[in-house]
N, C-alpha and C positions, 0 to 999 in steps of 0.2 A: 272365216272369222266375220263376225259383224263388223260394221262401220257405223260411225256416229254421224247422224242426219242433221241434229239441231243442238245448240246450247243455249240454256236460258238462265243467266245469273239471277240469283236472289239475294237477299240480305245477308243470309249465313249459309245458303245452299247453291249448289248448281245442278239444274235439271239437265240430264243429258238423254235426249232421244234417240233412239238406235234406228237403224235402217228396217227394222221389222216391226217398228211402231211401240216397242217396250221403251218407257221412260225411268231412268233410275235418278233417285236424288240423292247428291252426294254433299256431305257437309265440307263446307271450305276447310274445316279444321282436318276433316279426314283426308282430304286430298293432299294438304300441307304434310301431314303425317306419313303419308304413303308416297311422296315424292322421290323419284327415282335419279335425282341429282346426287354426284359424288359426296356431298356434304352431308346429306340425309342418309343414303343408303350406301354402305361401305360396297364398291364394286365386285370385290373379291369373295367376302364372307357373307354378303347380302344381309349383314345385320344393320339394324337401324341405328344411325348416329345422331339424329335430332333429338335434343332435349325436349320431349313432347309438353312436359310441364310448363316450359319457358316459351310455347309458342302462344300468343294471345288468344283468349278464348273467342273474342269477337273478329277474328282474322277474316278479311274478304279480298275477294279476287276484284282487281280493278279491269282485267281483261282475260278471256279465255278463248282459245282456238286450237283447231287441230292442225298440226303441221307433221308432215312427213311420219304419219303414224303415231303420233305423240300427242297428248293433249298438254298444251303450254299454258300456263296460269302465271299471269304477271300480278303481283300482289300489292294493295295497298300500302303504301308506306316503303315498297321496294322489295326488290327480289323475284326470283322467276322459279316455278316449279316445273318440272315435266314428268308425265306418267304416260308409259305405252298404252295404246288403244286396247291391246291385246290382256293387259294386265287388268285395266277397267273391266273389260268384258267377263273377267273371270267372278266380279262382284256385280253383277247387274241384278241380282235379287237379293235383298238382305236375308241372311240366314246363318245359322250357327255352322262354322267350318267343320266338315266331316273330316276326320284323321284317317280312317281305315284304307287299307290298300285296295284299289279298285281290281278285284279278282272275284268273279262270281262263285259264291259258295254251291257246293252240291251237298245237300242234305241227304245222307245214306242209311241204308239198312243193311242187315245181312245178304240180301240179294242183290242189292244195287253197287255194294262196294266191290264186286269182282267182275272183271279181273282186277286184282290189287294193283292200285297205282304204282308205277316204278319206272326207274330211269336208269340205265347201264352205267356202270361206274367210268367207264372210258368216257363216255359224254360229258358227265358231270366234271371230271378232272380235266378234260381236252379243252374247254371252252368255257368263257364267261355265259355263252348263250345255253350252253348244256345245264349249268349251275343253276341258272334263272329258271329254266324249264323245269328243273327238280322242285325249285321252291314255288313255282306257280301250281304244280302238282299238290303241294302241301297246303297252300293257301286254298286251293280248290276242295280238297277232300279233308284236309287235317292232318293228313300223314302220307308217306310215300317211301317205298324202298330203293336202295340203291344196290342194284345186282351186281354181281361179280366183284364186290368190295374184298380186297386181300384179306384174309382173317388174321391180321395183326394190329396190335395198338398203335403201331406206326402210321399204318395206312388209314385207320380210322381217325387219327387225331388229323391227318393231311385233309381228309374228307370234311371233317368238321369245321376246318379253317377255311373251307372253300366259301362259307356263308359268313362267317364273322369270328370274332374273337371269342374265346372260351369263357363263360362265367364262372367265378369263382363261388363256392358255396360252403356250406358245413363239411361237405364231402370232398372238398378240393377243387380242381378244375377240370382236367381231363382225368378220369378215373377208370378203375377195372375193378370188378368185386365178383364175388362168389359167396356162396351159403357159410360164411364164417362169422358172422356178427362182428365184423371189423368196425363197423358203425351200428349205434344202437337204434337200428331201423328193420322193419320188417322185409325189405328188399334184400337184405343180407341174411337170408333164411331161404329155406325151400318150401315155406308154406304158401298157401294159397294167397293171392292177393286180389281182392275184389276191386272193381272198377273205381278208379280214383284219378285225381290230378296231384302233382307234386307241389310241395313248397306252400301250402296254406297257411303255413305259420311265418311265411314271408311277408314283408309289405308288399313286395313287389314279386309276385311268385315267378319262378321260371317261365321263360317264354316258350321254348321248344326245348326238347330233349332228342338226343341222338342214342340208339342203343344197337350195340353189334354183338350178337353172340359169336365169339371166336372160338368156343369149345363147347361141345355137348358130347360127354362120354357115357356111355350105358344109359341112354335117356328113357325116361319113363316119365308122360306127363310133360308139364312144363309150356303147356300151350300159352302164347301170348294172346291178350284179347284187347280189341278197341271198340269203343263206342263212341258216337258223335254227340257230343253233348249239347250241339246246337239243335240237332234232331229232337234229342229229349225235351228240349225247352219248347220246340214248336208242338210237340205232342201234348206235353202239359198244359201250355197255355191254352191249346183247344179244347182238351177233355177236363183238365181242373184248373181252372184260371185262379181260383183261391189260394192254391198249392203254389202256382206260378207267381202269384203277386206277393205272397209271404217270404219266398226263396229269392225274390229281387228286391226285397227292402230290409229283411233282417239281416244282420251282420253274424255269421257264424264263425266262432273263434276257433283257431288252430294252434297247435303248439308241438314242439319237439324239445323233448328232455333227453340229454345224452351228450356224451363227448364234451363235457364240461360246458355245456351250454343248455340254456331254457329260452327257446326262441317262441315269440307270440306275434299273431296278428289276427286280424279279423276283417272279413267281407262277405258279402251276400253270395250265394252260390250261383246267381245269375247276375252279374254285374254289368250296368248298361253305362253307355256313354251321355254325354251332355245332349245329344240328339235323340236319346231314348234308344238307341240302336244296342242290341246285346254284343258285348265285346269280349266277355270272359265267363266261362263256365269254372268254378272253383269248388271242388267237393273232394274230401278224403275223411271218411268216416274213423279210419284208424286214428288220425291225427287231431279229431274234433276235441277241444278242449272241454271240459265241465262247465255248466252254467246252469242256473235254476231260474225259471220264469215263474210267474202266476200259473196256478194249475190250467186255466182255460188256455193261456198263452203257450205253456208248453205242450198240452195236448194237440194243440193246432200245429206247433212246428214238428212234432212226430208223426202228425198225419201228412204233412207236406213232406217230410223226409223219407217216409216210407212210400209215397207215391214217386219220389225221384229215385230212389234205391232200386224200385222194383223195374222200372223203365232202364236203368244204368246197367242192370244185370240180366236183363232179358235178351235171351238168345237170338229174338227175333230181330234186335237191333246190332248185334255183334259181329265184329270179323274176328275169327279164330284162327290162328295159325301158329304151328311152331317154327321159330327163327332158327334158320340153318346159318352155320358160318358162310360168310359172302352176302348176307343180307342185312344191310345196315338200314336201320329204320329211323327217318326223322318225324316227329310229330309235334302238333301245337298243342303245347300243354294248357293253353287257354281255352281249347276247343275239345279236343278228344280226351275221354278216360282210359286208361290204360290197366290192365291188370294181367295176371299170370295164374295158371293153374299149378297145384302143387305139384311137386316132381321128385325124382330121386335120380341119382347119377351125379357127374360132376360136370357143373354148368358154370362158365366163366363169361361174363359180358364186359364190355367196356363202352364209354360214351362220354358225354358232356351236356352241360346245359348252356342254351344261348338267350340272350335278350330279345324280347319279342321286337323291341324299336328297332334292332341291327336287322333282323329278318325283313321287316317292313321296309327298311332303308334300302336293302337290296334289291327289293321288287320295285320300287319306286324308281330306283336308278336304271334298273334295267340290265346293268353289267355287273 
């Protein structure tokens, strides 16, 4: 941990020089707003208690010193604030705060994804460390199997809840399905599903999905497919930057019509955060809602769409596997696109959606 070498008070700022020579300028107002005293920051919830708008805009420190690992500021007009040096060190360089989990991603294709990322069921269920190892594999590759999962809905639901609570949707919470058109969605048929993400019609698309094939009788076909959407983005940005830029800026509408509902939402295929980092790939050609643009804009959109879809359904980039009972698969619906070959036979799956923030939270906590 860096230590503070020098403090230089100014009219409305405090210059902090660190032992490696870096100098950070903090507004007095920022220091007051981020004080760690119990009247400013709740010691349990870590929520801010201070009424920031009520702090004088011209607040100034009368004295500042480092005592026992804390910056202690006595304010003009009275009052004292304390801020841990370790906390200040986190903000030595002004920057937009990144929110993504610090797990390095591996962008993969059909050769580098094998052997398939997997963790044994007993390890996931046996300890928090096993669960987190599973989730780190998902964060790294975009998906991972849990092998040896009992082929029952009860065991699968317990597995899902090792991560977080189940997300409710138009399909319910924890669900099972077969080709019976119970819901007005192609997933409830045996037809081919090309590479897609779920919930493009939801303002907050499902973060993760767990699928477990618990029965496949007289199977013909039915191969599951996965493709790394972030790998698609990287290739498209390098080879066709115009298409990448269009799909990063134009909001594509999605809709779900059925079950007494008409859901609609809209977002770019490539959604970036405030730092410019890609955080979500969102694409479902089946759920894309109709829209009309000027002919030149419409042509450009179709060109970009074609470039994306050709990569998303390129066998060179795909993981292909017939899921067997016992292979529960958790995947990041904000990163990988999934699909399914047409099939015959009786195929029953179960699973659930999870929120992305809950997945990230579990990784940050590490337990």
